[in-house]
N, C-alpha and C positions, 0 to 999 in steps of 0.2 A: 209060488208065492213065498216058499220059505226061503229060498236061493236069494229073491230079491230085498225081503228083509235083511239078510245078513250083507248083502251088497250096500243095502244105505245106511245099515249100521258104521260096517266100514268107514263109508264116506264120511259119518259124521265124525266118527272119531279121527280121522284122519285130518280135517277141517280144524277140528278142536286143538290139535297137538300144531297144526300150523298158524296158529294164532298164539297159543300157548307158549311155545318155546321161545318165541322171538322176545315175548315179553319176558320172560322170565332171563333171558341174554340180555335186555336192554337193563333189567332190574339189577341184575349180579353186577353189569359194568358201572353202572351206578355208584352202587354201594362201592366198590373198588375204587373209583374217582373220589367219591366223598372219603373215604380211610385213607387214601394218598394226600389229599389235598391238607385234611386235619393233621397228620402228621409232619407234614412239611413246615406247616402254620408252627406246631409244637416246637421242631428242630431249629428254627428260625429264631423264636424267641428265647430259646436254651440256650444257643450260640453266643446272642446278645448277652444273657446274664453269666454265664461262664467268663467269657473274655471280658465284660466289663468289671466284674467284679474282683478279677483275677488281675487286672492291670488298668488301671481307670485313668491314669495319667495317659497313657499312650491311646487310649478308644478311640476311633475316628467316627463319630455319630454319622456324619454326612454320607458314607457307605451305606446305613442303613435306614435312615431317615428320607420322607419325601423333600423333594426342592423347597427352601424356603424354611423348614424345619429339623433345627439343627440346635441341640443343647449345648450350652460352654462346656470347654474342657475343664479338666482339673489342674491345675500346676502339682508339681511335687509332695508340698507339705497339706494340699487338700485332699490330695489322693492318700494319703499316709492315714488323715483321718478319716476317712471314708472305711477304708481296710479294718481301723479301729472300731469303727462304728459298727460295720458289717460282720465282724469275724465271725460272731454266735448265732448270724440270720439263717434261718434253714427256709427253703421255698419250695412248692411242688405244685406242679399243674391239675387244675381241676376239671376246666372243659374246654371247649371249642365250638364257635356258633359261625357257620358261612351264611353268608346270604345267598339269593337265589341264582345270584350269575356267578358266582366265584370269584369274584373281584375285591371282597372286602372279607375280612373276618374278626372276631373279637376271640382272644385266648386268655381265660383267666386263671389266675395262680393265687396262692395263697403263701404268703412270706410271715414268719412267726420269729418271736424274740427279738422284735425291731426296737432300737432306741427310737423315743418319741421326738426327733429332732424339731418338730413344730412348737416343741417347749423350751428351744433352745435360747436362753436371754442373753447369750454372748457372741459378737460378732467380730470383734477384733482380739487377738491376744496370742500368745504365745503357744507351740502346740500343747506342752504339758498342760497349761489351764483350761485349754478348751477339752482336751482327752478327759481331764477330771469332772467338766461340766456334761460331757455326753456319758462319762460311766455314773452319775447320777441320776440320767434319764431314766423314767418310767420303759418299761417292754411292753411292746404291744404287738398285735395280730393285724394283718393286713389282707383285702382282699383287692387285687390289683387287676384290671381288666386291660390289657393291651389292645389297641385297635390297629389292624395293620392291612394294608390294601395289595394287590397283584401289581407288579411291577416287573414285566418281561417275563422271564423264567421262574421270578422268586418273588419275594415281598420286601416290601418296605415299611418301617412306622408311620401309622398318623396320628397316633397320639400313646404316651407312656402314661398317661393317667396319675396315678398316685405313686409308680415307680419314680416319677422323675421330682415329686415335690419331698421324697423321703430318702433318694440315694443320690441325686446330681444336683439340683438346685440350691437346696442347703448349703452344700459344700464350695458349690462355686461362688456363693456370697462371702466366706470367710475370708477375714482378713488376717493373716499368719505374721506376726513379727518377731525379733528375737527374744529369746528368753530374758528376762530383766533379773537382775540379781540385786540384791541389798546394800553390797559394797560397790560403791563407785570406782575403786581402786583398780585398775587393770592388772597389775601386778603386785601380788603381795611381797611381803619381804620375804627374803631369803630362799627365792627359788634356785633349783638346782639347774646347774648348766645343762646345756643339751648334747654335750657329748655320751655317746653309747654307752660308756662304762659306765658313767656316773647314774645314767638312767636305770640302768640295769642294778647297781647297788643298791638305789633309792626304790626301787619295787618292792611292794607288799604284799600285793594279794588280788584277786579278781574276785567278783561273784555276777552271777547270775540273777537277772530280775525278770518278775512276770510285766509282760508288756501294758496288761490292764488294769493291774493292781498297783503297779510300780514299787512292790515290794521285792525285797529277796526271796528266792525259792528255795523253798524245805528241800523236795524231793528232786530236785535238779530236773523234771518230768512236765513237760506240756502237750497239749493236744491241739490239731490244727493250727499250727503255729502262721500266721503269716508275717510274722517277725520276730526276730528274736534279739534281746540287749544283754550284753555283758559289760562290766563296767571294771576296769585295772585301776587299782588304787595304789599310792605311792606315798612315802613319810614325808615328804614335804614338796612344796610345789613343784613342779617342772614346766618347761617351755620346749616346744620343739614340733617335728611334724614327724608321724607316727603312722607305721603300714600296719593294719589287722586285717587278716586272712580268717575266713570262716572256713574249717576244716571238717570233714567227715570222719569216721573211724576207720576207712581204708586208705587213709593218709591224702586224698584227694581234695583238690581246693574247690570250693563252691562258691565262695564270693571274695572280694578285697577291697578295702576303702582306705582312703588316704584321711587323718584326722591331725587338725592342727589345735595345739592347746597355747596357752601363755600364763603362766603363773596358775596353774591348777594342780590339784593333787588327783583328778581322777582322768582318766582318758575312756570316753564313753564309747562305746561300739555297737550302732544300731543296724543290724543287717535286715533287709526286706525283702521277703521274696513276692510280694505283691509289686512293688515297684522293678523289681525285675521281669515280671511277665510270667512268673511260676506259679501264683496263686497262692499255695502253702507248702512250706519245707516237706519234702519226702521223709517219710518216717524213719529213724535212724538215730546216730549219736553223733553230736558235732561240738566242736570245741575250738576258741579262736586262740589264735597265735597272735603275738604282738612284735614289733621290731621297728627299730629306730636305726638310721644310718647303717643299713644292711646287718645290723646284728640282732639278733634272738632276744627279747626283753623279758617275755613269759609267756605261759601257757594258762587256758583257764582248765577247769574240769571239764569233762564230758556232760553235755546236756543232752535228754533222751527227747526227741518227739515222735508223739504218737500221733493215729485217727482219732 
């Protein structure tokens, strides 16, 4: 009897293990699959946010949205305004919810320090005026829930929720024209001929400006710079085509641009990391060199960029 009892107890334990172990295995597999799915959802949305905010003009919504759902693209000026508005925005993922089929998911994020563009009362103007309007807007926090659906081995957006209402559509609708000046005379009297030697003799100084404030920088240090601006001043109005190069402190050229002026005392050099797909400028020191007809006209002081 004693032996029979032990045998039955052994059978009972064996049967129990036979049932429990597969259940544990299935439960473990289900947890791993859920974890993998959630991570793929977050990675998908993170990639969109990083790529779009870094280079909105070049971003292709058709690659990440469902067929028939394709937000409008931004032009160069609209993209510059988005970069300006989003320069101090921070965001972080809060939660992921998947349905029972694994074919749909909701990914929730919090965005902080967002300009309340829903209160923007200007729709057509020049860049400088619209930037001033954006600068005066209240800053708010947003809870955004992205709806995504399974597509092959990846995901596609079914809805961008508040993200579209604050970071896409308001900028698509902006009509941006040339900056208007009070003086209708395009060529002030006494402008200097475009000879390089005359330009060099007429050069006065250069000044770094804050992109957001529009004021000269005091300490020549900026953080999280998506764009930088340097202005070269001349004693008298000048005309011609200038070449401006943005250089780092290792004397490497980072960007270059041609600037045409007619009867002006300034040459404004705007360099945008966002429009070049760089997001923000890497930490370091930068200067601007100005040339005309192959001759060096002047160089700025170094601007320090930090994170």
